[in-house]
C-alpha positions in Angstrom: 57.3 -66.5 -44.5 59.5 -69.3 -45.5 60.4 -69.5 -49.3 60.5 -72.7 -51.3 62.4 -72.7 -54.6 61.1 -75.8 -56.7 59.2 -77.1 -59.9 56.0 -78.6 -59.5 56.7 -81.6 -61.7 59.7 -82.6 -59.6 58.9 -85.4 -56.9 61.5 -84.0 -54.8 60.1 -80.6 -54.5 56.6 -82.4 -54.3 57.5 -84.0 -51.0 58.2 -80.8 -49.5 54.8 -79.1 -50.7 53.1 -82.2 -49.7 54.4 -82.4 -46.0 53.8 -78.7 -45.7 50.2 -79.0 -46.8 49.6 -81.7 -44.2 51.4 -79.8 -41.5 49.7 -76.2 -42.5 53.1 -74.7 -42.7 52.9 -71.4 -44.8 55.5 -71.7 -47.5 55.9 -68.8 -50.5 56.5 -71.0 -53.7 59.0 -69.7 -56.3 58.9 -71.6 -59.4 62.4 -72.6 -61.0 62.4 -74.7 -64.4 65.5 -76.9 -64.2 65.1 -78.3 -67.5 65.8 -74.3 -68.8 68.8 -73.9 -66.8 67.1 -71.8 -64.2 68.8 -73.6 -61.0 72.3 -72.9 -62.8 72.3 -69.1 -62.5 74.7 -67.3 -60.5 71.8 -65.8 -58.2 70.8 -69.4 -57.7 73.8 -70.8 -57.1 75.1 -68.5 -54.5 72.1 -69.7 -52.2 72.2 -73.5 -53.5 75.9 -74.1 -54.2 74.8 -77.7 -55.9 72.3 -75.9 -58.0 69.5 -78.0 -56.4 65.7 -77.7 -55.9 64.0 -77.9 -53.4 65.7 -75.1 -51.6 64.1 -73.9 -48.4 65.2 -70.4 -46.9 64.0 -70.0 -43.2 62.5 -66.9 -41.7 66.0 -66.3 -40.4 67.7 -66.2 -43.8 69.5 -69.6 -43.6 69.1 -72.2 -46.7 68.6 -75.8 -46.6 68.8 -78.2 -49.7 67.9 -81.9 -50.2 64.5 -82.9 -49.8 65.0 -85.7 -47.1 67.1 -82.9 -45.1 64.3 -80.4 -45.5 61.4 -83.0 -44.7 63.4 -83.7 -41.6 63.6 -80.0 -40.6 59.7 -79.5 -40.8 58.8 -82.7 -39.7 60.5 -83.1 -36.1 58.3 -82.9 -33.3 55.1 -83.8 -35.4 53.0 -87.2 -35.9 55.3 -88.0 -39.1 58.4 -88.7 -37.0 57.6 -91.8 -35.0 58.0 -91.6 -31.0 59.6 -94.9 -30.8 63.4 -94.9 -31.5 63.3 -97.8 -33.5 60.5 -97.0 -35.7 62.1 -93.7 -36.3 65.5 -95.3 -37.5 63.4 -97.6 -39.8 61.6 -94.3 -41.1 65.2 -93.0 -41.8 66.0 -96.3 -43.5 63.2 -96.0 -46.2 64.0 -92.4 -46.6 67.4 -93.1 -47.6 66.2 -96.4 -49.8 64.1 -93.7 -51.8 67.2 -91.9 -52.7 69.4 -94.7 -53.3 66.9 -97.0 -54.9 63.9 -95.2 -56.4 65.2 -91.8 -57.0 68.2 -92.7 -59.1 66.1 -95.2 -61.2 62.5 -94.3 -61.2 62.8 -90.6 -60.9 65.5 -90.3 -63.5 63.8 -92.5 -66.1 60.7 -90.2 -65.4 62.9 -87.0 -66.0 64.0 -88.2 -69.5 60.6 -89.7 -70.6 58.1 -87.3 -69.0 60.1 -83.7 -68.3 62.4 -83.9 -71.3 60.3 -85.9 -73.4 63.3 -87.6 -74.8 62.9 -91.5 -74.4 64.4 -92.2 -78.0 67.5 -90.0 -76.8 68.1 -91.7 -73.6 66.8 -95.2 -74.5 69.9 -96.8 -73.3 70.1 -95.4 -70.0 66.3 -95.8 -69.5 67.0 -99.7 -70.3 69.7 -99.7 -67.9 67.5 -98.1 -65.1 64.7 -101.0 -65.7 65.7 -103.7 -63.6 66.9 -101.8 -60.6 63.8 -99.7 -60.6 61.9 -103.0 -60.5 63.7 -104.4 -57.9 63.2 -101.5 -55.9 59.6 -101.7 -56.2 59.6 -105.4 -55.1 61.0 -104.4 -52.3 58.6 -101.9 -51.1 55.6 -104.6 -52.4 56.8 -107.3 -50.3 57.1 -104.8 -47.0 53.5 -103.8 -47.5 52.5 -107.5 -47.3 53.0 -106.9 -43.5 52.7 -103.3 -43.1 50.5 -100.3 -44.2 53.3 -98.1 -44.8 56.9 -97.1 -44.2 57.5 -98.0 -41.5 53.9 -98.7 -41.0 51.3 -97.1 -38.9 50.8 -93.3 -38.9 51.6 -91.6 -42.0 55.5 -90.8 -41.7 58.4 -88.8 -43.6 59.1 -91.9 -45.3 55.7 -92.3 -46.5 55.9 -88.9 -48.0 59.3 -89.1 -49.5 58.3 -92.4 -51.2 55.3 -91.2 -52.4 56.7 -88.4 -54.4 58.1 -90.4 -57.3 56.4 -93.8 -56.7 53.1 -92.5 -57.1 53.8 -91.3 -60.5 56.3 -94.2 -61.7 54.2 -95.2 -64.9 55.4 -91.5 -65.9 59.0 -93.2 -65.8 58.0 -96.3 -67.8 57.3 -98.1 -64.5 53.7 -99.7 -64.7 52.2 -100.2 -61.4 49.7 -103.2 -62.5 51.7 -105.7 -60.9 52.2 -104.4 -57.7 48.8 -104.2 -56.1 49.9 -103.4 -52.6 51.8 -100.4 -53.7 48.6 -99.3 -55.3 46.6 -99.7 -52.2 49.1 -97.7 -50.2 49.3 -94.9 -52.9 45.5 -94.9 -52.3 45.9 -94.5 -48.6 48.4 -91.8 -48.7 46.3 -89.9 -51.2 43.0 -90.2 -49.1 44.9 -88.9 -46.2 43.4 -85.3 -45.0 45.7 -82.4 -46.0 46.7 -84.4 -49.1 47.5 -82.2 -52.4 48.3 -83.3 -55.7 51.5 -82.8 -57.3 50.5 -79.8 -59.8 48.3 -78.2 -57.1 49.3 -74.9 -55.3 50.0 -74.7 -51.8 47.2 -73.5 -49.6 48.0 -71.2 -46.9 46.4 -72.4 -43.7 43.4 -70.2 -42.1 45.3 -69.2 -39.2 47.9 -67.7 -41.5 45.1 -66.0 -43.6 43.5 -64.5 -40.8 46.7 -63.0 -39.5 47.5 -61.3 -42.8 44.2 -60.0 -42.5 44.7 -58.2 -39.3 
């Protein structure tokens, strides 16, 4: 069975877990606490030289890091990748937007505030992330005025990627009261069959459990 190293509170790790839940992909979850340096040990760095989670090990023993790359690896050939070439490119556009505009501002602020519980220590850095983070949310809110998701239509890898940190943006100091369309989109994603919460364990699909029982 593929193995996924990750931390429950990490939005990047949650993205992969959430997609796996939607697809019914069995994954063995191995918990790594990055706040305790567990991703910087020689053993882990031998598998992930950048010391990153999530980290996926396939059945063939190969390793794959970066949440977006893992989403693409698992999602190819599924309904989470639009069949239309331009729509697929726009999906990737939003995935790049998430890593360039959302993750560095909203996710980083959440890490300092929620995971490290050190808002005073990082007050200056958090303040510097405020306007860029709000600008990213404003771009998403504007897009949702004429689309149900990213890029729109069926749930895509970009919806999964953006949901990972945007749904918990208030934990990073970014209240969503002024973004009604984002809140409605969050509710739509959370209401999709197969959805699991950030701290919920992966549920092995019935077909896998049946195979194990034989």
